[in-house]
C-alpha positions as YAML, in Angstrom:
chain: A
units: angstrom
residues:
- id: 1
  name: MET
  ca: [45.11, 153.12, 110.88]
- id: 2
  name: THR
  ca: [48.60, 152.00, 109.88]
- id: 3
  name: SER
  ca: [49.21, 149.02, 107.66]
- id: 4
  name: THR
  ca: [50.74, 147.22, 110.65]
- id: 5
  name: THR
  ca: [47.60, 147.83, 112.71]
- id: 6
  name: GLN
  ca: [45.43, 146.70, 109.81]
- id: 7
  name: THR
  ca: [47.44, 143.50, 109.51]
- id: 8
  name: GLU
  ca: [47.16, 142.77, 113.23]
- id: 9
  name: THR
  ca: [43.43, 143.51, 113.23]
- id: 10
  name: ALA
  ca: [43.06, 141.04, 110.35]
- id: 11
  name: PHE
  ca: [44.47, 138.25, 112.53]
- id: 12
  name: VAL
  ca: [41.91, 138.98, 115.25]
- id: 13
  name: ASP
  ca: [39.13, 139.03, 112.65]
- id: 14
  name: ARG
  ca: [40.27, 135.64, 111.35]
- id: 15
  name: ALA
  ca: [40.18, 134.23, 114.87]
- id: 16
  name: ARG
  ca: [36.71, 135.67, 115.49]
- id: 17
  name: ASP
  ca: [35.45, 134.22, 112.21]
- id: 18
  name: MET
  ca: [36.57, 130.76, 113.36]
- id: 19
  name: VAL
  ca: [34.40, 130.80, 116.52]
- id: 20
  name: PRO
  ca: [31.25, 129.19, 115.00]
- id: 21
  name: THR
  ca: [33.29, 126.42, 113.35]
- id: 22
  name: LEU
  ca: [35.22, 125.73, 116.54]
- id: 23
  name: ARG
  ca: [31.96, 125.42, 118.48]
- id: 24
  name: GLU
  ca: [30.64, 122.99, 115.88]
- id: 25
  name: ARG
  ca: [33.81, 120.90, 116.24]
- id: 26
  name: ALA
  ca: [33.99, 121.10, 120.04]
- id: 27
  name: ALA
  ca: [32.30, 117.75, 120.69]
- id: 28
  name: GLU
  ca: [34.55, 116.00, 118.17]
- id: 29
  name: THR
  ca: [37.60, 117.70, 119.67]
- id: 30
  name: GLU
  ca: [36.63, 116.40, 123.10]
- id: 31
  name: ARG
  ca: [35.94, 112.89, 121.77]
- id: 32
  name: LEU
  ca: [39.30, 112.70, 119.95]
- id: 33
  name: ARG
  ca: [41.20, 113.97, 123.03]
- id: 34
  name: ARG
  ca: [43.22, 116.14, 120.66]
- id: 35
  name: ILE
  ca: [42.73, 119.06, 118.29]
- id: 36
  name: PRO
  ca: [41.40, 117.79, 114.94]
- id: 37
  name: GLU
  ca: [43.94, 118.08, 112.16]
- id: 38
  name: GLU
  ca: [41.44, 120.16, 110.21]
- id: 39
  name: THR
  ca: [41.49, 122.74, 113.00]
- id: 40
  name: ILE
  ca: [45.29, 122.72, 113.20]
- id: 41
  name: LYS
  ca: [45.35, 123.30, 109.44]
- id: 42
  name: ASP
  ca: [42.92, 126.20, 109.78]
- id: 43
  name: LEU
  ca: [45.02, 127.83, 112.52]
- id: 44
  name: LYS
  ca: [48.17, 127.46, 110.43]
- id: 45
  name: GLN
  ca: [46.57, 128.82, 107.27]
- id: 46
  name: ALA
  ca: [45.33, 131.83, 109.24]
- id: 47
  name: GLY
  ca: [48.90, 132.40, 110.45]
- id: 48
  name: LEU
  ca: [47.82, 132.37, 114.08]
- id: 49
  name: PHE
  ca: [50.59, 130.16, 115.46]
- id: 50
  name: LYS
  ca: [53.24, 132.54, 114.09]
- id: 51
  name: LEU
  ca: [52.06, 135.84, 115.56]
- id: 52
  name: LEU
  ca: [55.08, 136.07, 117.87]
- id: 53
  name: ARG
  ca: [57.66, 134.49, 115.55]
- id: 54
  name: PRO
  ca: [60.42, 136.73, 114.12]
- id: 55
  name: LYS
  ca: [59.80, 137.88, 110.56]
- id: 56
  name: GLN
  ca: [63.18, 136.58, 109.46]
- id: 57
  name: TYR
  ca: [61.93, 133.05, 110.24]
- id: 58
  name: GLY
  ca: [58.59, 133.40, 108.48]
- id: 59
  name: GLY
  ca: [56.62, 134.90, 111.37]
- id: 60
  name: TYR
  ca: [54.60, 138.07, 111.79]
- id: 61
  name: GLU
  ca: [56.34, 139.65, 114.81]
- id: 62
  name: THR
  ca: [53.10, 141.28, 116.00]
- id: 63
  name: SER
  ca: [52.55, 142.14, 119.69]
- id: 64
  name: MET
  ca: [51.31, 140.65, 122.93]
- id: 65
  name: ARG
  ca: [48.07, 142.60, 122.39]
- id: 66
  name: THR
  ca: [47.35, 140.92, 119.04]
- id: 67
  name: TYR
  ca: [48.35, 137.51, 120.38]
- id: 68
  name: SER
  ca: [46.06, 137.97, 123.41]
- id: 69
  name: ASP
  ca: [43.08, 139.10, 121.34]
- id: 70
  name: VAL
  ca: [43.48, 136.03, 119.12]
- id: 71
  name: VAL
  ca: [43.77, 133.60, 122.05]
- id: 72
  name: VAL
  ca: [40.62, 134.97, 123.69]
- id: 73
  name: GLU
  ca: [38.62, 134.68, 120.46]
- id: 74
  name: ILE
  ca: [39.79, 131.14, 119.71]
- id: 75
  name: SER
  ca: [38.98, 130.18, 123.32]
- id: 76
  name: ARG
  ca: [35.47, 131.60, 122.88]
- id: 77
  name: GLY
  ca: [35.06, 128.98, 120.18]
- id: 78
  name: ASP
  ca: [36.61, 126.08, 122.10]
- id: 79
  name: ALA
  ca: [38.76, 126.23, 125.23]
- id: 80
  name: SER
  ca: [40.89, 123.20, 124.30]
- id: 81
  name: THR
  ca: [41.77, 124.79, 120.97]
- id: 82
  name: GLY
  ca: [42.38, 128.13, 122.66]
- id: 83
  name: TRP
  ca: [44.68, 126.46, 125.16]
- id: 84
  name: ILE
  ca: [46.78, 124.92, 122.38]
- id: 85
  name: MET
  ca: [46.77, 128.19, 120.43]
- id: 86
  name: ALA
  ca: [47.94, 130.03, 123.56]
- id: 87
  name: LEU
  ca: [50.72, 127.65, 124.58]
- id: 88
  name: CYS
  ca: [52.10, 126.80, 121.14]
- id: 89
  name: GLY
  ca: [51.96, 130.49, 120.28]
- id: 90
  name: ILE
  ca: [53.79, 131.72, 123.39]
- id: 91
  name: ARG
  ca: [56.61, 129.19, 122.78]
- id: 92
  name: GLU
  ca: [57.39, 131.14, 119.61]
- id: 93
  name: LEU
  ca: [58.22, 134.17, 121.77]
- id: 94
  name: MET
  ca: [60.11, 132.14, 124.36]
- id: 95
  name: VAL
  ca: [62.23, 130.27, 121.83]
- id: 96
  name: ALA
  ca: [62.92, 133.48, 119.90]
- id: 97
  name: GLU
  ca: [64.08, 135.28, 123.04]
- id: 98
  name: SER
  ca: [66.00, 132.49, 124.71]
- id: 99
  name: PHE
  ca: [68.22, 131.00, 122.03]
- id: 100
  name: SER
  ca: [71.01, 132.04, 119.71]
- id: 101
  name: LYS
  ca: [70.99, 132.60, 115.97]
- id: 102
  name: LYS
  ca: [72.70, 129.24, 115.52]
- id: 103
  name: THR
  ca: [69.84, 127.48, 117.30]
- id: 104
  name: HIS
  ca: [67.20, 129.42, 115.40]
- id: 105
  name: GLU
  ca: [68.76, 128.57, 112.07]
- id: 106
  name: GLU
  ca: [68.82, 124.90, 113.06]
- id: 107
  name: ILE
  ca: [65.13, 125.00, 114.00]
- id: 108
  name: PHE
  ca: [63.80, 127.06, 111.10]
- id: 109
  name: GLY
  ca: [66.37, 126.27, 108.44]
- id: 110
  name: ASN
  ca: [64.61, 123.49, 106.55]
- id: 111
  name: ASP
  ca: [60.84, 124.03, 106.58]
- id: 112
  name: PRO
  ca: [59.77, 126.91, 108.86]
- id: 113
  name: GLU
  ca: [56.11, 126.50, 107.85]
- id: 114
  name: GLU
  ca: [55.98, 123.12, 109.59]
- id: 115
  name: VAL
  ca: [57.62, 124.26, 112.84]
- id: 116
  name: LEU
  ca: [55.35, 124.15, 115.88]
- id: 117
  name: PHE
  ca: [56.52, 124.27, 119.50]
- id: 118
  name: ALA
  ca: [55.33, 122.56, 122.66]
- id: 119
  name: GLY
  ca: [56.96, 122.06, 126.01]
- id: 120
  name: VAL
  ca: [56.90, 121.98, 129.80]
- id: 121
  name: TYR
  ca: [59.12, 123.86, 132.20]
- id: 122
  name: GLU
  ca: [59.20, 121.56, 135.27]
- id: 123
  name: PRO
  ca: [60.03, 117.86, 134.85]
- id: 124
  name: ARG
  ca: [58.61, 115.22, 137.18]
- id: 125
  name: LYS
  ca: [61.87, 113.34, 136.74]
- id: 126
  name: CYS
  ca: [65.06, 114.33, 134.98]
- id: 127
  name: ILE
  ca: [68.42, 112.59, 135.30]
- id: 128
  name: VAL
  ca: [70.86, 114.70, 133.29]
- id: 129
  name: HIS
  ca: [74.67, 114.84, 133.09]
- id: 130
  name: LYS
  ca: [77.00, 117.48, 131.72]
- id: 131
  name: VAL
  ca: [79.05, 115.90, 128.93]
- id: 132
  name: GLU
  ca: [81.44, 117.15, 126.32]
- id: 133
  name: GLY
  ca: [79.65, 119.58, 124.03]
- id: 134
  name: GLY
  ca: [76.35, 119.64, 125.94]
- id: 135
  name: TYR
  ca: [74.10, 117.55, 128.17]
- id: 136
  name: MET
  ca: [72.96, 113.94, 128.20]
- id: 137
  name: ILE
  ca: [69.43, 113.33, 129.47]
- id: 138
  name: GLU
  ca: [69.64, 109.82, 130.81]
- id: 139
  name: GLU
  ca: [65.96, 109.76, 131.71]
- id: 140
  name: GLY
  ca: [63.33, 112.50, 131.67]
- id: 141
  name: PHE
  ca: [59.59, 112.70, 132.24]
- id: 142
  name: TRP
  ca: [57.43, 115.80, 131.76]
- id: 143
  name: MET
  ca: [53.66, 115.84, 132.34]
- id: 144
  name: PHE
  ca: [51.03, 118.14, 130.80]
- id: 145
  name: CYS
  ca: [52.82, 118.74, 127.48]
- id: 146
  name: SER
  ca: [50.10, 120.67, 125.66]
- id: 147
  name: GLY
  ca: [50.58, 120.63, 121.91]
- id: 148
  name: SER
  ca: [52.83, 117.58, 121.93]
- id: 149
  name: LEU
  ca: [50.64, 115.73, 119.41]
- id: 150
  name: HIS
  ca: [51.18, 118.46, 116.82]
- id: 151
  name: ALA
  ca: [54.62, 119.87, 117.68]
- id: 152
  name: THR
  ca: [57.87, 119.45, 115.76]
- id: 153
  name: TRP
  ca: [60.16, 121.08, 118.37]
- id: 154
  name: GLY
  ca: [60.12, 120.98, 122.16]
- id: 155
  name: TYR
  ca: [61.01, 123.59, 124.78]
- id: 156
  name: PHE
  ca: [61.70, 122.02, 128.19]
- id: 157
  name: GLY
  ca: [63.25, 122.78, 131.54]
- id: 158
  name: MET
  ca: [65.82, 120.58, 133.23]
- id: 159
  name: PRO
  ca: [67.65, 120.99, 136.57]
- id: 160
  name: ILE
  ca: [71.45, 121.01, 136.67]
- id: 161
  name: TYR
  ca: [73.15, 119.85, 139.89]
- id: 162
  name: ASP
  ca: [76.78, 120.12, 140.96]
- id: 163
  name: GLU
  ca: [78.85, 117.17, 142.11]
- id: 164
  name: ASN
  ca: [77.50, 117.59, 145.66]
- id: 165
  name: GLY
  ca: [73.90, 117.40, 144.56]
- id: 166
  name: ASN
  ca: [73.20, 121.13, 144.91]
- id: 167
  name: LEU
  ca: [71.00, 122.79, 142.31]
- id: 168
  name: GLU
  ca: [73.15, 125.02, 140.11]
- id: 169
  name: ASP
  ca: [70.55, 126.25, 137.66]
- id: 170
  name: GLN
  ca: [67.39, 125.37, 135.81]
- id: 171
  name: VAL
  ca: [68.22, 125.10, 132.13]
- id: 172
  name: LEU
  ca: [65.89, 125.64, 129.19]
- id: 173
  name: MET
  ca: [66.57, 123.41, 126.22]
- id: 174
  name: THR
  ca: [65.07, 122.73, 122.83]
- id: 175
  name: LEU
  ca: [65.07, 119.56, 120.74]
- id: 176
  name: PRO
  ca: [63.12, 117.89, 117.90]
- id: 177
  name: PHE
  ca: [59.99, 116.09, 119.05]
- id: 178
  name: GLU
  ca: [61.06, 113.00, 117.15]
- id: 179
  name: GLU
  ca: [63.70, 112.45, 119.87]
- id: 180
  name: MET
  ca: [61.12, 111.83, 122.60]
- id: 181
  name: GLU
  ca: [58.19, 109.54, 123.33]
- id: 182
  name: ILE
  ca: [54.65, 110.88, 123.71]
- id: 183
  name: MET
  ca: [52.53, 109.02, 126.26]
- id: 184
  name: ASP
  ca: [48.78, 108.42, 125.88]
- id: 185
  name: ASP
  ca: [47.73, 109.52, 129.37]
- id: 186
  name: TRP
  ca: [45.52, 112.60, 128.92]
- id: 187
  name: TYR
  ca: [42.24, 111.33, 130.42]
- id: 188
  name: THR
  ca: [40.69, 114.29, 132.20]
- id: 189
  name: MET
  ca: [37.40, 115.95, 133.09]
- id: 190
  name: GLY
  ca: [38.14, 119.10, 131.11]
- id: 191
  name: LEU
  ca: [40.31, 120.47, 128.31]
- id: 192
  name: LYS
  ca: [40.00, 116.95, 126.99]
- id: 193
  name: GLY
  ca: [40.70, 118.06, 123.45]
- id: 194
  name: SER
  ca: [44.03, 119.64, 124.30]
- id: 195
  name: GLY
  ca: [45.80, 116.26, 124.24]
- id: 196
  name: SER
  ca: [48.21, 117.46, 126.93]
- id: 197
  name: ASN
  ca: [49.99, 114.14, 127.23]
- id: 198
  name: SER
  ca: [53.19, 113.41, 129.12]
- id: 199
  name: VAL
  ca: [56.47, 112.98, 127.26]
- id: 200
  name: LYS
  ca: [59.55, 110.86, 127.98]
- id: 201
  name: MET
  ca: [63.19, 111.15, 126.99]
- id: 202
  name: HIS
  ca: [65.81, 108.42, 127.22]
- id: 203
  name: ASN
  ca: [69.52, 108.96, 126.48]
- id: 204
  name: VAL
  ca: [68.95, 112.17, 124.55]
- id: 205
  name: PHE
  ca: [71.90, 114.48, 123.82]
- id: 206
  name: ILE
  ca: [71.30, 118.23, 123.98]
- id: 207
  name: PRO
  ca: [74.08, 120.29, 122.32]
- id: 208
  name: GLU
  ca: [75.42, 123.26, 124.28]
- id: 209
  name: HIS
  ca: [73.90, 125.80, 121.90]
- id: 210
  name: ARG
  ca: [70.43, 124.38, 122.51]
- id: 211
  name: ALA
  ca: [70.55, 124.90, 126.30]
- id: 212
  name: VAL
  ca: [70.33, 128.23, 128.13]
- id: 213
  name: SER
  ca: [70.12, 129.37, 131.76]
- id: 214
  name: PHE
  ca: [66.55, 129.93, 132.92]
- id: 215
  name: SER
  ca: [67.60, 132.30, 135.72]
- id: 216
  name: GLU
  ca: [69.42, 134.48, 133.19]
- id: 217
  name: ALA
  ca: [66.48, 134.39, 130.78]
- id: 218
  name: LEU
  ca: [64.10, 135.40, 133.59]
- id: 219
  name: ASN
  ca: [66.07, 138.60, 134.03]
- id: 220
  name: GLY
  ca: [66.25, 139.40, 130.32]
- id: 221
  name: ASP
  ca: [69.76, 138.10, 129.68]
- id: 222
  name: PHE
  ca: [68.85, 136.43, 126.39]
- id: 223
  name: GLN
  ca: [71.19, 134.73, 123.91]
- id: 224
  name: SER
  ca: [69.28, 136.08, 120.91]
- id: 225
  name: ASP
  ca: [71.75, 138.86, 120.11]
- id: 226
  name: HIS
  ca: [70.49, 139.03, 116.53]
- id: 227
  name: LEU
  ca: [67.01, 140.02, 117.77]
- id: 228
  name: ARG
  ca: [67.99, 142.62, 120.38]
- id: 229
  name: ASP
  ca: [66.88, 145.55, 118.21]
- id: 230
  name: ILE
  ca: [63.32, 144.17, 117.93]
- id: 231
  name: PRO
  ca: [61.20, 145.37, 120.89]
- id: 232
  name: LEU
  ca: [58.95, 142.30, 120.98]
- id: 233
  name: TYR
  ca: [61.90, 140.11, 121.97]
- id: 234
  name: ASN
  ca: [62.53, 142.17, 125.07]
- id: 235
  name: THR
  ca: [59.19, 141.01, 126.51]
- id: 236
  name: ALA
  ca: [59.39, 139.73, 130.10]
- id: 237
  name: LEU
  ca: [59.48, 135.95, 129.71]
- id: 238
  name: PHE
  ca: [57.73, 134.59, 132.81]
- id: 239
  name: PRO
  ca: [54.75, 137.00, 132.92]
- id: 240
  name: ALA
  ca: [54.17, 136.33, 129.22]
- id: 241
  name: LEU
  ca: [54.10, 132.59, 129.88]
- id: 242
  name: ILE
  ca: [51.63, 132.86, 132.78]
- id: 243
  name: LEU
  ca: [49.46, 135.25, 130.79]
- id: 244
  name: SER
  ca: [49.21, 132.58, 128.09]
- id: 245
  name: LEU
  ca: [47.79, 130.17, 130.67]
- id: 246
  name: GLY
  ca: [45.18, 132.64, 131.87]
- id: 247
  name: LEU
  ca: [43.82, 134.10, 128.64]
- id: 248
  name: PRO
  ca: [41.84, 130.97, 127.62]
- id: 249
  name: ALA
  ca: [39.85, 131.37, 130.86]
- id: 250
  name: LEU
  ca: [38.61, 134.76, 129.67]
- id: 251
  name: GLY
  ca: [37.57, 133.29, 126.33]
- id: 252
  name: ALA
  ca: [35.81, 130.37, 128.03]
- id: 253
  name: VAL
  ca: [33.80, 132.56, 130.37]
- id: 254
  name: LYS
  ca: [32.83, 134.82, 127.46]
- id: 255
  name: ALA
  ca: [31.58, 131.69, 125.70]
- id: 256
  name: ALA
  ca: [29.48, 130.81, 128.75]
- id: 257
  name: MET
  ca: [27.96, 134.31, 128.70]
- id: 258
  name: ASP
  ca: [27.26, 133.96, 124.96]
- id: 259
  name: MET
  ca: [25.41, 130.70, 125.58]
- id: 260
  name: TYR
  ca: [23.41, 132.14, 128.46]
- id: 261
  name: GLN
  ca: [22.30, 135.21, 126.52]
- id: 262
  name: GLU
  ca: [21.43, 133.20, 123.42]
- id: 263
  name: ARG
  ca: [19.03, 131.00, 125.40]
- id: 264
  name: LEU
  ca: [17.61, 133.69, 127.66]
- id: 265
  name: PRO
  ca: [14.77, 135.03, 125.42]
- id: 266
  name: LYS
  ca: [12.99, 131.65, 125.36]
- id: 267
  name: ARG
  ca: [13.55, 130.59, 128.96]
- id: 268
  name: LYS
  ca: [10.41, 130.36, 131.07]
- id: 269
  name: ALA
  ca: [10.44, 131.51, 134.68]
- id: 270
  name: ALA
  ca: [8.93, 129.87, 137.74]
- id: 271
  name: HIS
  ca: [7.85, 131.27, 141.13]
- id: 272
  name: ILE
  ca: [9.17, 134.82, 140.52]
- id: 273
  name: GLY
  ca: [6.11, 136.62, 139.16]
- id: 274
  name: VAL
  ca: [7.09, 136.82, 135.48]
- id: 275
  name: GLU
  ca: [6.59, 134.49, 132.53]
- id: 276
  name: TYR
  ca: [10.09, 134.80, 131.09]
- id: 277
  name: LEU
  ca: [13.39, 134.99, 132.95]
- id: 278
  name: ARG
  ca: [14.55, 137.95, 130.88]
- id: 279
  name: ASP
  ca: [11.85, 140.05, 132.56]
- id: 280
  name: ALA
  ca: [12.94, 139.24, 136.12]
- id: 281
  name: PRO
  ca: [14.90, 141.86, 138.12]
- id: 282
  name: SER
  ca: [16.98, 139.02, 139.61]
- id: 283
  name: THR
  ca: [18.09, 138.06, 136.09]
- id: 284
  name: HIS
  ca: [19.09, 141.64, 135.36]
- id: 285
  name: LEU
  ca: [21.21, 141.80, 138.51]
- id: 286
  name: GLN
  ca: [22.88, 138.46, 137.80]
- id: 287
  name: LEU
  ca: [23.61, 139.37, 134.19]
- id: 288
  name: SER
  ca: [25.15, 142.72, 135.13]
- id: 289
  name: ASP
  ca: [27.21, 141.19, 137.94]
- id: 290
  name: ALA
  ca: [28.57, 138.49, 135.63]
- id: 291
  name: ALA
  ca: [29.27, 140.99, 132.83]
- id: 292
  name: LEU
  ca: [31.08, 143.39, 135.15]
- id: 293
  name: LYS
  ca: [33.23, 140.62, 136.59]
- id: 294
  name: ILE
  ca: [34.16, 139.54, 133.05]
- id: 295
  name: ASP
  ca: [35.01, 143.17, 132.28]
- id: 296
  name: THR
  ca: [37.11, 143.35, 135.44]
- id: 297
  name: ALA
  ca: [38.99, 140.20, 134.48]
- id: 298
  name: GLN
  ca: [39.61, 141.59, 131.01]
- id: 299
  name: MET
  ca: [40.91, 144.89, 132.40]
- id: 300
  name: HIS
  ca: [43.42, 143.08, 134.61]
- id: 301
  name: PHE
  ca: [44.54, 140.74, 131.84]
- id: 302
  name: TYR
  ca: [44.97, 143.60, 129.41]
- id: 303
  name: ARG
  ca: [46.80, 145.77, 131.90]
- id: 304
  name: VAL
  ca: [49.40, 142.99, 131.87]
- id: 305
  name: VAL
  ca: [49.29, 142.77, 128.07]
- id: 306
  name: ASP
  ca: [49.80, 146.49, 127.59]
- id: 307
  name: GLU
  ca: [52.54, 146.73, 130.22]
- id: 308
  name: LEU
  ca: [54.43, 143.85, 128.59]
- id: 309
  name: ASP
  ca: [54.28, 145.67, 125.25]
- id: 310
  name: GLU
  ca: [55.16, 149.05, 126.78]
- id: 311
  name: TRP
  ca: [58.15, 147.73, 128.70]
- id: 312
  name: ALA
  ca: [59.38, 145.88, 125.60]
- id: 313
  name: LYS
  ca: [59.15, 149.04, 123.48]
- id: 314
  name: SER
  ca: [60.97, 151.09, 126.13]
- id: 315
  name: GLY
  ca: [64.17, 149.07, 125.71]
- id: 316
  name: ASN
  ca: [64.20, 148.31, 129.44]
- id: 317
  name: TYR
  ca: [63.45, 144.87, 130.79]
- id: 318
  name: MET
  ca: [60.47, 144.76, 133.16]
- id: 319
  name: ASP
  ca: [61.73, 145.03, 136.75]
- id: 320
  name: ARG
  ca: [61.02, 142.31, 139.27]
- id: 321
  name: ALA
  ca: [58.48, 144.23, 141.35]
- id: 322
  name: SER
  ca: [56.43, 144.90, 138.22]
- id: 323
  name: ARG
  ca: [56.66, 141.25, 137.23]
- id: 324
  name: VAL
  ca: [55.30, 140.19, 140.62]
- id: 325
  name: ARG
  ca: [52.37, 142.57, 140.22]
- id: 326
  name: THR
  ca: [51.56, 141.29, 136.74]
- id: 327
  name: LEU
  ca: [51.24, 137.80, 138.19]
- id: 328
  name: ALA
  ca: [48.82, 139.15, 140.80]
- id: 329
  name: ASP
  ca: [46.81, 140.80, 138.01]
- id: 330
  name: ILE
  ca: [46.58, 137.46, 136.22]
- id: 331
  name: GLY
  ca: [45.60, 135.60, 139.40]
- id: 332
  name: TYR
  ca: [42.94, 138.18, 140.23]
- id: 333
  name: ALA
  ca: [41.60, 138.06, 136.67]
- id: 334
  name: ASN
  ca: [41.33, 134.29, 137.04]
- id: 335
  name: GLN
  ca: [39.37, 134.82, 140.26]
- id: 336
  name: MET
  ca: [36.97, 137.24, 138.54]
- id: 337
  name: CYS
  ca: [36.40, 134.76, 135.70]
- id: 338
  name: LYS
  ca: [35.49, 132.07, 138.22]
- id: 339
  name: GLU
  ca: [33.07, 134.36, 140.06]
- id: 340
  name: ALA
  ca: [31.42, 135.34, 136.77]
- id: 341
  name: LEU
  ca: [31.06, 131.71, 135.75]
- id: 342
  name: ASP
  ca: [29.54, 130.83, 139.13]
- id: 343
  name: ILE
  ca: [26.84, 133.46, 138.54]
- id: 344
  name: ILE
  ca: [26.14, 132.16, 135.04]
- id: 345
  name: ILE
  ca: [25.84, 128.59, 136.35]
- id: 346
  name: GLN
  ca: [23.50, 129.71, 139.12]
- id: 347
  name: SER
  ca: [21.35, 131.58, 136.60]
- id: 348
  name: SER
  ca: [21.28, 128.83, 133.99]
- id: 349
  name: GLY
  ca: [19.15, 126.27, 135.77]
- id: 350
  name: SER
  ca: [19.88, 122.57, 135.73]
- id: 351
  name: GLY
  ca: [19.66, 121.89, 131.99]
- id: 352
  name: PHE
  ca: [23.43, 121.97, 131.55]
- id: 353
  name: VAL
  ca: [23.85, 118.78, 133.60]
- id: 354
  name: TYR
  ca: [22.71, 116.66, 130.63]
- id: 355
  name: GLU
  ca: [25.49, 115.12, 128.59]
- id: 356
  name: GLY
  ca: [26.13, 116.99, 125.37]
- id: 357
  name: HIS
  ca: [25.03, 120.38, 126.69]
- id: 358
  name: PRO
  ca: [27.68, 122.86, 125.43]
- id: 359
  name: LEU
  ca: [27.77, 124.83, 128.70]
- id: 360
  name: GLN
  ca: [28.86, 121.69, 130.55]
- id: 361
  name: ARG
  ca: [31.97, 121.45, 128.39]
- id: 362
  name: VAL
  ca: [32.81, 125.11, 128.98]
- id: 363
  name: ILE
  ca: [32.43, 124.68, 132.74]
- id: 364
  name: LEU
  ca: [34.68, 121.62, 132.90]
- id: 365
  name: ASP
  ca: [37.25, 123.18, 130.59]
- id: 366
  name: PHE
  ca: [37.33, 126.31, 132.71]
- id: 367
  name: LEU
  ca: [37.66, 124.44, 136.00]
- id: 368
  name: THR
  ca: [40.56, 122.43, 134.60]
- id: 369
  name: LEU
  ca: [42.58, 125.48, 133.66]
- id: 370
  name: HIS
  ca: [41.40, 127.55, 136.66]
- id: 371
  name: THR
  ca: [43.18, 125.19, 139.05]
- id: 372
  name: HIS
  ca: [46.61, 125.60, 137.40]
- id: 373
  name: ARG
  ca: [48.83, 126.60, 140.30]
- id: 374
  name: SER
  ca: [50.55, 129.36, 138.32]
- id: 375
  name: LEU
  ca: [47.14, 131.07, 138.02]
- id: 376
  name: SER
  ca: [46.29, 130.73, 141.70]
- id: 377
  name: PRO
  ca: [44.73, 133.95, 143.03]
- id: 378
  name: THR
  ca: [45.90, 132.98, 146.52]
- id: 379
  name: ILE
  ca: [49.55, 132.44, 145.61]
- id: 380
  name: THR
  ca: [49.88, 135.37, 143.23]
- id: 381
  name: LYS
  ca: [48.13, 137.85, 145.55]
- id: 382
  name: GLU
  ca: [50.16, 136.68, 148.54]
- id: 383
  name: ASN
  ca: [53.42, 137.32, 146.70]
- id: 384
  name: TYR
  ca: [52.25, 140.75, 145.59]
- id: 385
  name: GLY
  ca: [51.18, 141.51, 149.14]
- id: 386
  name: ARG
  ca: [54.63, 140.61, 150.42]
- id: 387
  name: VAL
  ca: [56.17, 143.08, 148.00]
- id: 388
  name: LEU
  ca: [53.69, 145.77, 149.08]
- id: 389
  name: ALA
  ca: [54.73, 145.07, 152.67]
- id: 390
  name: GLY
  ca: [58.38, 145.62, 151.79]
- id: 391
  name: LEU
  ca: [59.29, 141.93, 151.84]
- id: 392
  name: GLU
  ca: [60.74, 139.63, 149.20]
- id: 393
  name: SER
  ca: [58.33, 137.61, 147.08]
- id: 394
  name: ASN
  ca: [58.36, 133.90, 147.95]
- id: 395
  name: ALA
  ca: [58.32, 133.09, 144.24]
- id: 396
  name: LEU
  ca: [61.92, 133.90, 143.43]
- id: 397
  name: ARG
  ca: [61.63, 132.93, 139.78]
- id: 398
  name: TYR
  ca: [59.19, 135.73, 138.95]
...
């Protein structure tokens, strides 16, 4: 085992060691509607937010495999925390890839240890004008900004129109979080602790060097010339982002399986000819079906993970057909997670309906992230099917 592998394994071990503590804090996290500062401190001290940050800016420059392993483990402890770990962590990769050395030095120049990213690609409203030296956001509104309560820098998308009102490009931009307003509107049935509030901007200037073309970035035309020799920063941007949304689902469903198996030895049976449920053939079938579906989900997620790393190491940017398929892998993995959770719910009896039961939180957290449209099995499989049929994917931004 190389020293690099040992280092990356250590990060996964740290994440796994945090699972019991995260489960203990899960109720408080939900009540606060944000990640407790103690948990944020623990994640920072373990170095987990910086797995994908360049070494020259204080990061660890690991791999998508290490990042994914860590996200799944943290999500096994608490899905809200895993969601924040996933999204804040993937922004490190996206910011590193997308922007120039000048922008990076501006972001990391003063206190890199305090830098934490959050952001949203699609605005609900964005009135922006091209001005001398950059862009002026007259008014902007982005929902679902996970990590906003802890972030220092934002990573947002904004549409740019020509004088005739035609869309010219979608631009990615970065700015300090102190230049925007965080709303208090995250009142949801699940992922309550993620604090994914909306953010507003009003008359905010974005310098030219802090804005890049999203369409160019999608195809690997990054402005980070100073990082071109580092394979990690050749990772396909959009599949990596969607993977980050899906991985917490795998951790959550593994948590549900943990809870089911922990309670199984003491659960009494009724009307099926045995005293304990663990002795019932129906239980054995349900357990194996759920476990195999979780395994299937993991295989599809990690096929994406490994392909992202392999393409990045090759020096070639992942081609579009491969990117479409990775999205289908993620959508199908999401489907398998849901089917596994359905079996676990069916097998668990009605005890989880009582308030405070930990499985109830896992179920609601999972359902909240499962419905994210970027993870839709229907949409992602349809687009992959179109490619298999020799047609163009309907999702042109893949």
